LUMSETI-322000 format. One record per residue: residue number from 1; x, y, z of N, C-alpha, C in turn. Coordinates in nm, 3 decimals. Each point is the difference from the previous one (the first is absolute). Layout:
! LUMSETI-322000
+-----+---------+---------+---------+---------+---------+---------+---------+---------+---------+
:   n :     nxx :     nyy :     nzz :    caxx :    cayy :    cazz :     cxx :     cyy :     czz :
+-----+---------+---------+---------+---------+---------+---------+---------+---------+---------+
: NUM :       X :       Y :       Z :       X :       Y :       Z :       X :       Y :       Z :
...
+-----+---------+---------+---------+---------+---------+---------+---------+---------+---------+
//
This chain:
! LUMSETI-322000
+-----+---------+---------+---------+---------+---------+---------+---------+---------+---------+
:   n :     nxx :     nyy :     nzz :    caxx :    cayy :    cazz :     cxx :     cyy :     czz :
+-----+---------+---------+---------+---------+---------+---------+---------+---------+---------+
:   1 :   4.523 :   1.026 :  -5.874 :   0.085 :  -0.043 :   0.110 :   0.078 :   0.118 :   0.054 :
:   2 :   0.004 :   0.006 :   0.129 :   0.073 :   0.104 :   0.070 :   0.091 :  -0.068 :   0.102 :
:   3 :   0.124 :   0.031 :  -0.003 :   0.095 :  -0.056 :   0.096 :  -0.013 :  -0.152 :   0.012 :
:   4 :  -0.014 :  -0.067 :  -0.112 :  -0.010 :  -0.146 :  -0.006 :  -0.118 :  -0.057 :   0.080 :
:   5 :  -0.107 :   0.077 :   0.012 :  -0.121 :  -0.048 :   0.067 :  -0.114 :   0.000 :  -0.101 :
:   6 :  -0.089 :  -0.091 :   0.014 :  -0.116 :  -0.009 :  -0.088 :  -0.116 :   0.072 :   0.066 :
:   7 :  -0.067 :   0.084 :  -0.077 :  -0.115 :   0.074 :   0.052 :  -0.122 :  -0.090 :   0.004 :
:   8 :  -0.069 :  -0.001 :   0.114 :  -0.122 :  -0.079 :   0.017 :  -0.111 :   0.094 :   0.049 :
:   9 :  -0.089 :   0.046 :  -0.089 :  -0.102 :   0.095 :   0.040 :  -0.111 :  -0.062 :   0.084 :
:  10 :  -0.034 :   0.064 :   0.111 :  -0.113 :  -0.035 :   0.085 :  -0.011 :  -0.147 :   0.040 :
:  11 :   0.110 :  -0.071 :   0.002 :  -0.004 :  -0.138 :   0.049 :   0.049 :   0.004 :   0.144 :
:  12 :  -0.094 :  -0.012 :   0.091 :   0.032 :   0.007 :   0.142 :  -0.063 :  -0.121 :   0.065 :
:  13 :   0.078 :  -0.103 :   0.013 :  -0.047 :  -0.123 :   0.061 :  -0.129 :  -0.047 :  -0.063 :
:  14 :  -0.027 :   0.042 :  -0.123 :  -0.117 :  -0.045 :  -0.074 :  -0.132 :   0.057 :   0.047 :
:  15 :   0.000 :   0.100 :   0.088 :  -0.126 :   0.057 :   0.046 :   0.000 :   0.151 :  -0.013 :
:  16 :  -0.119 :   0.056 :  -0.001 :  -0.016 :   0.145 :   0.001 :  -0.044 :   0.042 :   0.139 :
:  17 :  -0.003 :   0.128 :   0.024 :  -0.042 :   0.050 :   0.131 :  -0.145 :  -0.040 :   0.030 :
:  18 :  -0.084 :  -0.002 :  -0.103 :  -0.140 :  -0.038 :   0.017 :  -0.015 :  -0.146 :   0.039 :
:  19 :   0.097 :  -0.083 :  -0.035 :  -0.007 :  -0.143 :   0.032 :   0.052 :  -0.033 :   0.139 :
:  20 :   0.061 :   0.096 :   0.067 :   0.051 :  -0.024 :   0.135 :  -0.117 :  -0.015 :   0.097 :
:  21 :   0.009 :  -0.100 :   0.087 :  -0.108 :  -0.026 :   0.095 :   0.037 :   0.034 :   0.144 :
:  22 :   0.126 :   0.030 :   0.025 :   0.043 :   0.036 :   0.135 :   0.090 :   0.123 :  -0.009 :
:  23 :   0.015 :   0.068 :   0.112 :   0.089 :   0.117 :   0.001 :   0.145 :  -0.043 :  -0.020 :
:  24 :   0.035 :  -0.120 :   0.046 :   0.138 :  -0.049 :  -0.020 :   0.027 :  -0.020 :  -0.149 :
:  25 :  -0.096 :  -0.057 :  -0.072 :   0.016 :  -0.017 :  -0.146 :   0.011 :   0.136 :  -0.067 :
:  26 :  -0.081 :   0.094 :   0.044 :   0.002 :   0.133 :  -0.060 :   0.133 :   0.071 :   0.025 :
:  27 :   0.053 :  -0.013 :   0.122 :   0.132 :   0.059 :   0.030 :   0.108 :  -0.063 :  -0.088 :
:  28 :  -0.008 :  -0.132 :  -0.018 :   0.098 :  -0.069 :  -0.086 :  -0.013 :   0.049 :  -0.144 :
:  29 :  -0.124 :   0.019 :  -0.045 :  -0.023 :   0.051 :  -0.135 :   0.066 :   0.137 :  -0.017 :
:  30 :  -0.024 :   0.089 :   0.099 :   0.058 :   0.136 :  -0.008 :   0.153 :  -0.007 :   0.001 :
:  31 :   0.056 :  -0.083 :   0.086 :   0.146 :  -0.013 :   0.008 :   0.058 :  -0.045 :  -0.134 :
:  32 :  -0.065 :  -0.098 :  -0.063 :   0.045 :  -0.048 :  -0.131 :  -0.010 :   0.108 :  -0.106 :
:  33 :  -0.114 :   0.071 :  -0.001 :  -0.019 :   0.108 :  -0.098 :   0.108 :   0.107 :   0.016 :
:  34 :   0.025 :   0.039 :   0.123 :   0.099 :   0.104 :   0.026 :   0.140 :  -0.048 :  -0.038 :
:  35 :   0.031 :  -0.125 :   0.029 :   0.133 :  -0.054 :  -0.034 :   0.020 :  -0.001 :  -0.151 :
:  36 :  -0.103 :  -0.042 :  -0.074 :   0.011 :   0.001 :  -0.147 :   0.018 :   0.141 :  -0.052 :
:  37 :  -0.080 :   0.090 :   0.052 :   0.007 :   0.137 :  -0.046 :   0.136 :   0.061 :   0.028 :
:  38 :   0.050 :  -0.021 :   0.121 :   0.130 :   0.056 :   0.037 :   0.114 :  -0.061 :  -0.081 :
:  39 :  -0.019 :  -0.122 :  -0.047 :   0.103 :  -0.066 :  -0.081 :   0.004 :   0.058 :  -0.142 :
:  40 :  -0.113 :   0.050 :  -0.050 :  -0.007 :   0.041 :  -0.139 :  -0.015 :   0.150 :  -0.024 :
:  41 :  -0.053 :   0.072 :   0.095 :  -0.027 :   0.142 :  -0.020 :   0.113 :   0.081 :   0.062 :
:  42 :   0.052 :   0.098 :  -0.075 :   0.106 :   0.085 :   0.055 :  -0.046 :   0.069 :   0.129 :
:  43 :   0.091 :   0.018 :   0.091 :  -0.030 :   0.053 :   0.134 :  -0.076 :   0.133 :  -0.006 :
:  44 :   0.034 :   0.085 :  -0.093 :  -0.064 :   0.132 :  -0.008 :  -0.148 :  -0.009 :  -0.038 :
:  45 :  -0.046 :  -0.113 :  -0.055 :  -0.139 :  -0.017 :  -0.039 :  -0.077 :  -0.092 :   0.094 :
:  46 :   0.067 :  -0.058 :   0.096 :  -0.064 :  -0.100 :   0.085 :  -0.112 :   0.055 :   0.085 :
:  47 :   0.013 :   0.121 :   0.050 :  -0.103 :   0.055 :   0.088 :  -0.136 :   0.004 :  -0.071 :
:  48 :  -0.004 :   0.050 :  -0.121 :  -0.125 :   0.006 :  -0.074 :  -0.047 :  -0.140 :  -0.041 :
:  49 :   0.093 :  -0.087 :  -0.033 :  -0.037 :  -0.134 :  -0.043 :  -0.053 :  -0.085 :   0.115 :
:  50 :   0.041 :   0.029 :   0.123 :  -0.046 :  -0.076 :   0.116 :  -0.141 :   0.040 :   0.043 :
:  51 :  -0.046 :   0.117 :  -0.036 :  -0.131 :   0.049 :   0.046 :  -0.117 :  -0.089 :  -0.044 :
:  52 :  -0.006 :  -0.049 :  -0.124 :  -0.111 :  -0.089 :  -0.037 :   0.002 :  -0.132 :   0.078 :
:  53 :   0.118 :  -0.048 :   0.032 :   0.011 :  -0.123 :   0.079 :  -0.055 :   0.024 :   0.140 :
:  54 :   0.035 :   0.112 :   0.059 :  -0.049 :   0.034 :   0.134 :  -0.151 :   0.020 :  -0.001 :
:  55 :  -0.051 :   0.065 :  -0.105 :  -0.145 :   0.022 :  -0.010 :  -0.074 :  -0.134 :  -0.012 :
:  56 :   0.053 :  -0.090 :  -0.081 :  -0.061 :  -0.133 :  -0.016 :   0.007 :  -0.078 :   0.131 :
:  57 :   0.110 :   0.012 :   0.070 :   0.016 :  -0.066 :   0.129 :  -0.104 :   0.052 :   0.099 :
:  58 :  -0.013 :   0.132 :   0.012 :  -0.094 :   0.060 :   0.093 :  -0.144 :  -0.039 :  -0.033 :
:  59 :  -0.034 :   0.002 :  -0.128 :  -0.136 :  -0.036 :  -0.042 :  -0.032 :  -0.144 :   0.040 :
:  60 :   0.093 :  -0.090 :  -0.023 :  -0.024 :  -0.140 :   0.032 :   0.012 :  -0.028 :   0.150 :
:  61 :   0.080 :   0.078 :   0.070 :   0.006 :  -0.014 :   0.145 :  -0.136 :   0.038 :   0.061 :
:  62 :  -0.059 :   0.108 :  -0.050 :  -0.134 :   0.039 :   0.046 :  -0.101 :  -0.110 :  -0.030 :
:  63 :   0.012 :  -0.061 :  -0.117 :  -0.091 :  -0.110 :  -0.037 :   0.015 :  -0.116 :   0.096 :
:  64 :   0.123 :  -0.038 :   0.031 :   0.024 :  -0.113 :   0.089 :  -0.043 :   0.029 :   0.144 :
:  65 :   0.011 :   0.124 :   0.041 :  -0.037 :   0.037 :   0.137 :  -0.147 :   0.040 :   0.011 :
:  66 :  -0.073 :  -0.012 :  -0.110 :  -0.143 :   0.029 :   0.002 :  -0.035 :   0.147 :   0.004 :
:  67 :   0.092 :   0.085 :  -0.041 :  -0.025 :   0.144 :   0.005 :  -0.025 :   0.060 :  -0.138 :
:  68 :  -0.004 :  -0.083 :  -0.102 :  -0.019 :   0.052 :  -0.135 :  -0.146 :   0.038 :  -0.020 :
:  69 :  -0.026 :   0.120 :  -0.049 :  -0.139 :   0.040 :  -0.025 :  -0.058 :  -0.075 :  -0.119 :
:  70 :  -0.130 :  -0.018 :   0.001 :  -0.068 :  -0.066 :  -0.111 :  -0.011 :   0.096 :  -0.117 :
:  71 :   0.028 :  -0.048 :  -0.119 :  -0.018 :   0.079 :  -0.121 :   0.102 :   0.111 :  -0.016 :
:  72 :  -0.017 :   0.081 :  -0.104 :   0.093 :   0.110 :  -0.025 :  -0.016 :   0.111 :   0.103 :
:  73 :   0.107 :   0.074 :   0.021 :  -0.002 :   0.110 :   0.096 :  -0.072 :   0.121 :  -0.059 :
:  74 :  -0.073 :   0.073 :   0.083 :  -0.067 :   0.121 :  -0.049 :   0.100 :   0.106 :  -0.043 :
:  75 :  -0.048 :   0.092 :  -0.080 :   0.083 :   0.110 :  -0.048 :   0.027 :   0.101 :   0.110 :
:  76 :  -0.100 :   0.024 :   0.085 :   0.013 :   0.101 :   0.106 :  -0.024 :  -0.064 :   0.136 :
:  77 :   0.059 :   0.059 :   0.103 :  -0.015 :  -0.050 :   0.136 :  -0.146 :   0.005 :   0.044 :
:  78 :  -0.074 :   0.098 :  -0.045 :  -0.141 :   0.014 :   0.038 :  -0.085 :  -0.116 :  -0.051 :
:  79 :   0.048 :  -0.072 :  -0.100 :  -0.074 :  -0.113 :  -0.056 :   0.027 :  -0.130 :   0.075 :
:  80 :   0.095 :  -0.001 :   0.092 :   0.033 :  -0.120 :   0.076 :  -0.113 :  -0.033 :   0.097 :
:  81 :  -0.031 :  -0.129 :   0.013 :  -0.112 :  -0.042 :   0.084 :   0.045 :  -0.079 :   0.123 :
:  82 :   0.130 :  -0.024 :   0.014 :   0.050 :  -0.072 :   0.117 :   0.141 :   0.050 :   0.033 :
:  83 :   0.041 :  -0.023 :   0.124 :   0.132 :   0.045 :   0.043 :   0.111 :  -0.074 :  -0.076 :
:  84 :  -0.008 :  -0.134 :  -0.018 :   0.105 :  -0.067 :  -0.079 :   0.010 :   0.054 :  -0.143 :
:  85 :  -0.115 :   0.032 :  -0.060 :   0.001 :   0.055 :  -0.135 :   0.065 :   0.138 :   0.000 :
:  86 :  -0.029 :   0.081 :   0.100 :   0.061 :   0.133 :   0.010 :   0.151 :  -0.011 :   0.021 :
:  87 :   0.043 :  -0.094 :   0.084 :   0.144 :  -0.019 :   0.023 :   0.070 :  -0.042 :  -0.129 :
:  88 :  -0.064 :  -0.087 :  -0.077 :   0.058 :  -0.043 :  -0.128 :   0.007 :   0.119 :  -0.097 :
:  89 :  -0.105 :   0.082 :  -0.002 :   0.000 :   0.120 :  -0.084 :   0.115 :   0.091 :   0.038 :
:  90 :   0.017 :   0.022 :   0.131 :   0.105 :   0.088 :   0.051 :   0.138 :  -0.051 :  -0.039 :
:  91 :   0.020 :  -0.129 :   0.018 :   0.128 :  -0.062 :  -0.034 :   0.030 :   0.016 :  -0.150 :
:  92 :  -0.103 :  -0.021 :  -0.081 :   0.017 :   0.015 :  -0.145 :   0.033 :   0.145 :  -0.037 :
:  93 :  -0.067 :   0.095 :   0.064 :   0.027 :   0.141 :  -0.028 :   0.143 :   0.038 :   0.036 :
:  94 :   0.048 :  -0.048 :   0.113 :   0.138 :   0.030 :   0.040 :   0.100 :  -0.063 :  -0.095 :
:  95 :  -0.032 :  -0.119 :  -0.050 :   0.090 :  -0.063 :  -0.098 :   0.006 :   0.083 :  -0.128 :
:  96 :  -0.112 :   0.061 :  -0.038 :  -0.002 :   0.083 :  -0.120 :   0.086 :   0.127 :   0.016 :
:  97 :   0.019 :   0.043 :   0.122 :   0.078 :   0.121 :   0.026 :   0.146 :  -0.015 :  -0.042 :
:  98 :   0.049 :  -0.122 :  -0.011 :   0.140 :  -0.020 :  -0.038 :   0.029 :   0.055 :  -0.139 :
:  99 :  -0.103 :   0.018 :  -0.081 :   0.020 :   0.048 :  -0.137 :   0.000 :   0.153 :  -0.008 :
: 100 :  -0.030 :   0.064 :   0.112 :   0.003 :   0.146 :   0.004 :   0.139 :   0.041 :   0.051 :
: 101 :   0.067 :   0.091 :  -0.069 :   0.132 :   0.044 :   0.048 :  -0.006 :   0.051 :   0.143 :
: 102 :   0.101 :  -0.030 :   0.076 :   0.006 :   0.030 :   0.144 :  -0.037 :   0.146 :   0.033 :
: 103 :   0.050 :   0.100 :  -0.073 :  -0.032 :   0.138 :   0.038 :  -0.150 :   0.034 :  -0.009 :
: 104 :  -0.078 :  -0.074 :  -0.080 :  -0.143 :   0.029 :  -0.019 :  -0.090 :  -0.102 :   0.069 :
: 105 :   0.056 :  -0.089 :   0.078 :  -0.075 :  -0.111 :   0.058 :  -0.078 :   0.037 :   0.126 :
: 106 :   0.045 :   0.096 :   0.077 :  -0.059 :   0.028 :   0.131 :  -0.148 :   0.036 :  -0.007 :
: 107 :  -0.039 :   0.089 :  -0.089 :  -0.139 :   0.044 :  -0.006 :  -0.095 :  -0.116 :  -0.035 :
: 108 :   0.027 :  -0.080 :  -0.103 :  -0.092 :  -0.112 :  -0.027 :  -0.002 :  -0.104 :   0.112 :
: 109 :   0.115 :  -0.024 :   0.063 :   0.004 :  -0.094 :   0.113 :  -0.085 :   0.051 :   0.116 :
: 110 :   0.009 :   0.130 :   0.028 :  -0.081 :   0.058 :   0.107 :  -0.149 :  -0.014 :  -0.031 :
: 111 :  -0.036 :   0.019 :  -0.125 :  -0.141 :  -0.011 :  -0.042 :  -0.051 :  -0.144 :   0.020 :
: 112 :   0.082 :  -0.097 :  -0.040 :  -0.037 :  -0.142 :   0.015 :  -0.014 :  -0.035 :   0.149 :
: 113 :   0.095 :   0.046 :   0.081 :  -0.006 :  -0.027 :   0.145 :  -0.125 :   0.061 :   0.062 :
: 114 :  -0.034 :   0.121 :  -0.040 :  -0.120 :   0.066 :   0.052 :  -0.126 :  -0.075 :  -0.042 :
: 115 :  -0.007 :  -0.041 :  -0.128 :  -0.114 :  -0.080 :  -0.047 :  -0.012 :  -0.129 :   0.078 :
: 116 :   0.114 :  -0.064 :   0.026 :   0.000 :  -0.126 :   0.076 :  -0.054 :   0.022 :   0.141 :
: 117 :   0.052 :   0.102 :   0.070 :  -0.044 :   0.027 :   0.137 :  -0.149 :   0.032 :   0.006 :
: 118 :  -0.046 :   0.085 :  -0.090 :  -0.141 :   0.039 :  -0.004 :  -0.090 :  -0.121 :  -0.022 :
: 119 :   0.035 :  -0.082 :  -0.097 :  -0.085 :  -0.114 :  -0.033 :   0.014 :  -0.114 :   0.100 :
: 120 :   0.114 :  -0.011 :   0.066 :   0.014 :  -0.098 :   0.107 :  -0.094 :   0.037 :   0.114 :
: 121 :  -0.005 :   0.128 :   0.033 :  -0.093 :   0.045 :   0.106 :  -0.144 :  -0.025 :  -0.043 :
: 122 :  -0.032 :   0.024 :  -0.126 :  -0.136 :  -0.023 :  -0.051 :  -0.038 :  -0.147 :   0.011 :
: 123 :   0.090 :  -0.090 :  -0.043 :  -0.030 :  -0.143 :   0.004 :  -0.012 :  -0.051 :   0.143 :
: 124 :   0.085 :   0.050 :   0.088 :  -0.008 :  -0.042 :   0.141 :  -0.129 :   0.049 :   0.064 :
: 125 :  -0.043 :   0.122 :  -0.036 :  -0.126 :   0.053 :   0.053 :  -0.118 :  -0.083 :  -0.053 :
: 126 :   0.006 :  -0.039 :  -0.128 :  -0.106 :  -0.084 :  -0.056 :  -0.004 :  -0.135 :   0.069 :
: 127 :   0.118 :  -0.058 :   0.026 :   0.006 :  -0.129 :   0.070 :  -0.058 :   0.012 :   0.141 :
: 128 :   0.036 :   0.108 :   0.070 :  -0.051 :   0.020 :   0.136 :  -0.151 :   0.020 :  -0.002 :
: 129 :  -0.050 :   0.075 :  -0.098 :  -0.144 :   0.024 :  -0.010 :  -0.075 :  -0.129 :  -0.029 :
: 130 :   0.055 :  -0.084 :  -0.087 :  -0.069 :  -0.127 :  -0.031 :   0.006 :  -0.095 :   0.119 :
: 131 :   0.109 :   0.003 :   0.077 :   0.007 :  -0.083 :   0.122 :  -0.101 :   0.048 :   0.102 :
: 132 :  -0.012 :   0.132 :   0.017 :  -0.097 :   0.055 :   0.095 :  -0.143 :  -0.031 :  -0.044 :
: 133 :  -0.025 :   0.002 :  -0.130 :  -0.135 :  -0.028 :  -0.050 :  -0.038 :  -0.146 :   0.024 :
: 134 :   0.096 :  -0.091 :  -0.010 :  -0.032 :  -0.141 :   0.022 :  -0.008 :  -0.032 :   0.148 :
: 135 :   0.070 :   0.075 :   0.084 :  -0.004 :  -0.024 :   0.144 :  -0.120 :   0.068 :   0.066 :
: 136 :  -0.052 :   0.108 :  -0.055 :  -0.110 :   0.075 :   0.059 :  -0.126 :  -0.085 :   0.019 :
: 137 :  -0.045 :  -0.076 :  -0.102 :  -0.120 :  -0.081 :   0.021 :   0.019 :  -0.104 :   0.111 :
: 138 :   0.117 :  -0.057 :   0.011 :   0.026 :  -0.100 :   0.104 :  -0.005 :   0.065 :   0.139 :
: 139 :   0.059 :   0.119 :   0.011 :   0.008 :   0.068 :   0.129 :  -0.135 :   0.055 :   0.044 :
: 140 :  -0.084 :   0.043 :  -0.097 :  -0.128 :   0.060 :   0.036 :  -0.107 :  -0.104 :   0.028 :
: 141 :   0.032 :  -0.127 :  -0.018 :  -0.096 :  -0.105 :   0.028 :  -0.105 :  -0.012 :  -0.107 :
: 142 :   0.035 :   0.022 :  -0.125 :  -0.091 :  -0.012 :  -0.112 :  -0.061 :  -0.140 :   0.000 :
: 143 :  -0.132 :  -0.006 :  -0.001 :  -0.067 :  -0.129 :   0.010 :  -0.065 :  -0.041 :  -0.131 :
: 144 :   0.026 :   0.069 :  -0.109 :  -0.065 :  -0.035 :  -0.126 :   0.038 :  -0.140 :  -0.044 :
: 145 :   0.126 :  -0.038 :   0.019 :   0.040 :  -0.135 :  -0.036 :  -0.056 :  -0.100 :   0.099 :
: 146 :  -0.004 :   0.037 :   0.128 :  -0.054 :  -0.089 :   0.102 :  -0.149 :  -0.020 :  -0.022 :
: 147 :  -0.071 :   0.106 :  -0.037 :  -0.142 :  -0.010 :  -0.025 :  -0.030 :  -0.089 :  -0.119 :
: 148 :   0.082 :   0.008 :  -0.103 :  -0.019 :  -0.085 :  -0.117 :   0.023 :  -0.145 :   0.038 :
: 149 :   0.092 :  -0.024 :   0.091 :   0.029 :  -0.137 :   0.041 :  -0.114 :  -0.055 :   0.086 :
: 150 :  -0.079 :   0.088 :   0.064 :  -0.110 :  -0.044 :   0.085 :  -0.125 :  -0.029 :  -0.080 :
: 151 :   0.003 :   0.016 :  -0.128 :  -0.116 :  -0.034 :  -0.080 :  -0.057 :   0.119 :  -0.073 :
: 152 :   0.032 :   0.121 :   0.038 :  -0.048 :   0.117 :  -0.071 :   0.090 :   0.030 :  -0.117 :
: 153 :  -0.054 :   0.069 :  -0.098 :   0.077 :   0.034 :  -0.118 :   0.059 :   0.139 :   0.016 :
: 154 :   0.128 :   0.012 :  -0.017 :   0.067 :   0.129 :   0.016 :  -0.009 :   0.077 :  -0.129 :
: 155 :  -0.027 :   0.130 :   0.011 :  -0.008 :   0.087 :  -0.118 :   0.124 :   0.083 :  -0.019 :
: 156 :   0.104 :  -0.017 :   0.082 :   0.126 :   0.073 :  -0.016 :  -0.005 :   0.139 :   0.061 :
: 157 :  -0.121 :   0.050 :   0.036 :  -0.010 :   0.132 :   0.061 :  -0.028 :  -0.008 :   0.149 :
: 158 :   0.015 :  -0.119 :   0.056 :  -0.022 :  -0.019 :   0.142 :  -0.140 :  -0.049 :   0.030 :
: 159 :  -0.093 :   0.008 :  -0.100 :  -0.135 :  -0.049 :   0.024 :  -0.009 :  -0.144 :  -0.044 :
: 160 :  -0.102 :  -0.069 :   0.048 :  -0.021 :  -0.138 :  -0.042 :  -0.148 :  -0.028 :  -0.007 :
: 161 :  -0.029 :  -0.101 :  -0.077 :  -0.140 :  -0.041 :  -0.008 :  -0.009 :  -0.145 :   0.043 :
: 162 :  -0.114 :  -0.037 :   0.052 :  -0.019 :  -0.136 :   0.049 :  -0.087 :  -0.081 :  -0.094 :
: 163 :   0.007 :   0.026 :  -0.131 :  -0.083 :  -0.071 :  -0.098 :   0.019 :  -0.147 :   0.004 :
+-----+---------+---------+---------+---------+---------+---------+---------+---------+---------+
//
């Protein structure tokens, strides 16, 4: 007991962040978590203690907004296969920077930002190339599908047989 209050660990309206189904519920969850923490943790330690709550909030906000990447995040930006996955990787990397003392943080932050920019350009170029590849057959009047529909068998190379 502290100041005639009873400590209640992780009891927040009976739900966890993962159980929240709306952003309003998630905001209420965060507000409750922060209120409990501020009531029990000395002010000088609150900044570090609030970081896991904020990280959990952000992770679940992404889940609710449909921006959460599938599966675990890759170790390196070059391993990312989609823009949302790269953004999640970038966000995670920046969160890790908080553990590096301020005087030594600039160089690793710059490296992460450069990796992000490079791989964002790579993923956008891949997306543009795949869009152009799917639009090219339509624009050139490719008739392999039309020929197959007319009774001929398409071989995928533009030729057909009338067997």
